[in-house]
C-alpha positions in Angstrom: 19.6 -21.9 69.8 17.9 -24.0 66.6 20.2 -24.6 63.3 19.6 -22.4 60.9 21.9 -23.2 58.3 23.7 -26.2 57.1 26.5 -26.3 54.7 29.7 -28.2 53.3 33.3 -26.4 52.7 35.7 -27.7 52.0 39.8 -28.3 53.4 41.0 -26.8 50.8 39.2 -23.7 51.6 39.8 -23.4 55.5 42.4 -21.7 55.2 40.5 -18.6 53.2 38.3 -18.7 55.2 40.3 -18.6 58.8 42.3 -15.6 56.7 38.9 -14.2 56.0 38.2 -13.8 59.9 41.6 -12.6 61.0 41.2 -9.3 58.8 38.2 -8.5 61.1 38.8 -10.2 64.6 41.0 -11.6 67.5 41.3 -15.0 66.3 42.1 -17.8 69.0 42.9 -21.3 67.9 44.3 -24.9 69.5 48.3 -24.7 69.2 51.0 -27.4 69.7 53.3 -25.7 72.7 55.6 -28.3 73.6 53.1 -31.2 73.4 50.5 -28.9 75.5 47.4 -27.8 73.1 46.6 -24.5 74.3 44.1 -21.6 73.4 46.4 -18.3 71.4 46.5 -15.6 69.1 47.0 -16.7 65.7 48.7 -14.7 63.0 48.8 -17.5 60.4 46.3 -20.7 59.4 49.6 -22.7 59.8 49.7 -22.3 63.4 46.3 -23.7 63.9 46.5 -27.9 65.1 43.5 -29.2 64.3 44.6 -32.8 65.4 43.9 -32.2 69.2 42.0 -34.2 71.4 41.6 -32.3 73.5 42.6 -28.4 74.9 45.1 -29.0 77.9 43.8 -25.6 79.6 40.2 -25.2 79.0 39.5 -22.2 76.7 37.7 -20.7 79.7 40.9 -18.9 80.0 39.9 -16.6 77.3 36.8 -15.4 78.6 37.8 -15.6 82.9 41.3 -14.7 83.0 43.7 -16.7 85.1 45.2 -13.3 86.4 43.3 -9.6 86.0 43.7 -6.1 86.5 40.2 -4.5 88.1 41.2 -1.1 89.0 44.6 0.8 89.5 44.6 3.4 92.5 47.6 6.1 93.2 47.2 6.7 96.7 48.6 10.8 98.7 45.7 12.3 100.4 43.4 10.6 99.3 42.9 7.2 97.1 42.2 7.9 93.5 40.8 5.1 91.6 41.3 4.4 88.0 39.6 2.5 86.1 41.0 -0.2 83.4 39.5 -0.6 79.8 37.7 -3.7 79.2 38.6 -5.6 76.1 35.7 -5.1 74.0 37.3 -6.4 70.5 35.7 -8.9 68.4 36.9 -12.2 68.8 36.5 -15.3 67.7 37.6 -18.7 69.4 37.9 -21.4 66.9 38.3 -25.2 67.6 36.6 -25.4 71.0 35.3 -28.8 72.0 31.0 -29.0 71.8 32.4 -29.6 76.3 34.3 -26.9 76.2 31.6 -24.3 74.3 28.9 -25.9 77.3 31.5 -24.9 80.5 31.0 -21.3 79.1 26.6 -21.3 79.2 27.6 -22.7 82.4 30.0 -19.8 83.3 27.4 -17.1 81.6 25.3 -18.2 84.6 27.8 -17.8 87.9 28.8 -14.4 85.9 25.8 -12.4 85.6 24.2 -13.7 88.8 23.5 -11.5 91.3 26.7 -9.2 90.1 26.5 -9.3 86.5 30.8 -9.3 86.0 31.1 -6.6 83.0 35.2 -7.5 82.1 33.6 -12.0 81.6 30.5 -11.1 80.2 32.2 -8.2 77.9 34.3 -10.3 76.1 31.3 -12.8 75.9 29.3 -10.8 73.9 31.8 -9.8 71.2 33.3 -13.7 70.6 31.9 -16.0 68.3 32.1 -19.6 68.9 33.4 -22.4 66.0 33.4 -25.5 67.3 35.5 -28.7 66.1 33.0 -32.0 67.2 35.5 -35.1 68.1 35.7 -36.7 66.1 38.5 -39.1 68.7 37.3 -38.5 72.2 39.6 -39.0 74.7 40.2 -42.5 76.8 38.4 -40.6 79.6 35.9 -39.0 77.9 31.9 -38.8 78.9 29.9 -36.2 78.1 27.3 -38.3 76.8 26.6 -38.5 80.9 25.3 -35.2 80.5 23.4 -36.4 77.5 25.8 -34.3 75.3 27.7 -35.6 72.5 30.7 -34.8 70.7 29.0 -33.6 67.5 26.9 -31.6 69.5 26.3 -28.0 68.5 24.0 -26.8 71.5 26.5 -24.0 72.6 28.2 -22.5 69.5 27.4 -20.1 67.3 28.9 -22.4 64.1 30.2 -25.6 64.8 32.6 -28.3 61.8 32.8 -31.9 61.3 35.7 -33.7 59.6 33.4 -35.5 57.1 36.3 -36.3 55.1 37.6 -33.9 52.4 35.4 -31.4 54.3 33.6 -30.0 57.1 30.0 -30.2 57.6 29.2 -26.8 59.1 26.5 -25.6 61.0 25.4 -22.2 61.2 23.7 -22.5 65.1 23.2 -18.9 65.8 22.8 -14.9 64.4 26.6 -14.6 65.4 27.1 -17.4 63.4 25.4 -16.0 61.2 26.6 -12.5 60.1 30.3 -14.2 60.6 30.0 -16.4 57.9 27.7 -14.1 55.4 30.7 -12.2 54.3 31.8 -15.8 53.1 29.1 -17.5 50.9 31.5 -18.0 48.6 33.7 -20.7 49.8 30.3 -22.8 51.3 27.5 -24.7 49.9 24.5 -26.5 50.9 24.8 -29.6 52.2 23.2 -32.6 51.1 21.9 -35.8 51.9 25.5 -37.7 51.7 27.0 -35.3 53.7 24.2 -35.3 56.2 24.9 -39.6 56.6 28.3 -38.9 56.9 28.6 -36.8 59.3 25.8 -39.4 61.4 28.3 -42.2 61.2 31.5 -39.8 62.1 28.8 -38.5 65.0 27.8 -42.6 66.2 31.5 -43.6 66.0 32.7 -41.3 68.2 29.8 -41.9 70.6 30.8 -45.6 70.0 34.1 -45.0 71.6 33.0 -42.9 74.3 33.5 -45.9 77.0 33.2 -44.2 80.4 29.8 -43.9 82.1 29.1 -41.1 85.2 25.7 -42.2 86.3 24.6 -39.0 87.8 20.7 -40.0 88.3 19.3 -39.4 91.5 22.2 -37.5 92.8 21.1 -34.4 94.5 19.0 -35.8 96.5 21.9 -38.9 97.3 24.2 -36.6 98.1 21.6 -34.4 100.3 21.7 -37.8 102.4 25.3 -38.8 102.8 27.0 -35.3 103.9 29.1 -37.3 106.7 29.4 -40.2 104.6 33.2 -42.1 105.1 33.4 -41.8 101.3 34.6 -38.8 101.4 37.2 -39.2 103.8 38.6 -41.8 101.6 38.9 -39.8 98.8 41.5 -37.4 100.7 43.4 -39.6 101.8 44.2 -40.4 98.6 44.1 -36.2 97.6 47.7 -34.1 97.9 45.3 -30.6 97.7 47.2 -29.6 94.2 44.5 -27.6 92.6 45.3 -29.0 89.7 41.7 -30.7 88.9 39.6 -26.9 89.2 42.6 -25.2 87.7 42.3 -27.3 84.5 38.5 -27.3 85.0 36.4 -25.7 82.0 33.6 -25.0 85.0 35.2 -23.8 88.2 35.5 -20.0 88.6 36.8 -19.8 92.4 39.0 -16.5 92.6 41.0 -14.6 94.5 41.4 -10.5 95.1 44.6 -8.9 96.0 45.7 -5.7 96.7 49.4 -5.0 94.8 50.8 -1.8 95.9 54.7 -0.2 95.3 55.3 2.8 96.6 52.1 5.0 96.0 50.4 3.6 93.3 48.8 -0.1 92.9 46.1 -2.7 91.0 43.6 -5.1 92.2 43.5 -7.7 90.8 41.7 -11.5 90.4 43.4 -14.3 90.3 42.7 -18.1 89.8 42.0 -19.4 93.0 41.1 -23.2 93.9 39.1 -24.6 96.6 41.0 -27.6 97.3 43.0 -25.2 99.2 43.5 -24.6 103.2 43.6 -20.2 102.5 40.7 -20.1 100.2 37.8 -20.5 103.5 40.7 -19.0 105.7 38.4 -16.0 107.3 40.3 -12.8 109.4 39.1 -14.4 112.1 41.8 -16.8 112.0 38.5 -19.5 111.3 38.7 -22.0 108.6 35.0 -23.0 107.9 36.4 -26.1 105.5 39.6 -26.5 107.5 40.2 -30.0 106.5 40.7 -32.1 103.6 38.1 -34.1 103.0 36.2 -30.7 103.6 37.0 -29.5 100.8 37.2 -32.8 98.8 33.4 -32.9 100.1 32.8 -29.3 99.1 34.2 -29.6 95.4 31.6 -32.8 95.1 29.3 -31.0 96.3 29.4 -27.8 94.3 29.4 -29.2 91.2 26.9 -32.1 91.8 24.1 -30.5 94.5 25.1 -26.7 94.7 24.9 -26.2 90.4 21.9 -27.9 90.0 19.6 -26.5 92.7 21.0 -23.0 92.1 21.8 -22.8 88.2 20.3 -26.3 87.0 22.6 -28.2 85.5 25.1 -30.3 86.9 28.8 -27.9 86.6 30.6 -30.6 84.6 30.7 -31.5 80.9 32.5 -34.7 81.5 36.4 -33.7 79.5 38.6 -35.6 81.6 41.1 -33.4 82.6 40.8 -33.9 86.0 41.0 -37.4 86.3 44.1 -37.2 83.1 46.1 -34.6 85.2 45.2 -36.0 88.3 48.8 -36.6 90.2 47.3 -39.9 92.5 45.0 -41.1 89.7 41.9 -39.7 91.8 38.8 -40.2 89.0 35.5 -37.7 89.4 33.7 -41.0 87.4 34.3 -43.5 90.6 33.8 -40.8 92.5 29.8 -40.0 91.3 29.1 -43.5 91.2 30.2 -44.7 94.8 29.2 -42.2 95.7 25.6 -43.5 93.9 26.3 -46.6 94.9 26.6 -45.6 99.2 24.3 -46.8 101.6 22.7 -44.2 103.4 
């Protein structure tokens, strides 16, 4: 993507802008849900909470559903398959943080690989991402470790940055340009002063990020330390609860289940976690990753070794959710930095 337009929107106009979008789109945005920030469908701009640091559950859940029916079936003398309709309504995800937008670009490569997943890809095609820059990153944010930033516009269609009395608006794609075209009366061209203000806000946010993960040479380093004792040390602390995978914006493990009631049923896809022993349990009873140390190591290798090799990108965006929510305080930054320092 390349920047197409640089505009500004007075904050008093944000409500009108959103109302205009609500008229023709399903609209999802960050909502305060009893202390947790979740991306939910809204009908009124007043429902939005734009003061959040990051959502509790990543907005990937809007495109890669936690539970999704793939098809229905009826049993009798023969099996009848009934396909389900794939949602193709025009959708807006408003307020997505740059790190989460990047996670969707990573998931795109997974779901359009050897087999193209029509459920995810149809929703993705019909979704416009309106990003919201981070002005106050969380204590465990580390997006800058991946040459990204809290105001990166690379993976969104439109990016808003709060610069005081207005939002600086970057239109980054044809999708974004088409969306904004009908609302131009609310916007005006950005001036040099506006660009200076957005630079100041971005630099201030970057300076607030104090944590750093050193991933230089990590792919080759991990190739040499598969049997390193570091994995056993981490596994002794881990509970295997899976919260790190469920709240990770790039994790994409799932299970397929057939749910039946008498002669009718459905094949359902549900989120799963590589941290559970059942995930790799085979019908023969053999489990290639029987111990927690195997599963801990696999999760690290998947993100920092296998994905870089297969897709050319590290499957971590520095959102810090796994650090914030781990009940035993396992810190992925410390894990990778220690791996980088380990002797092989």
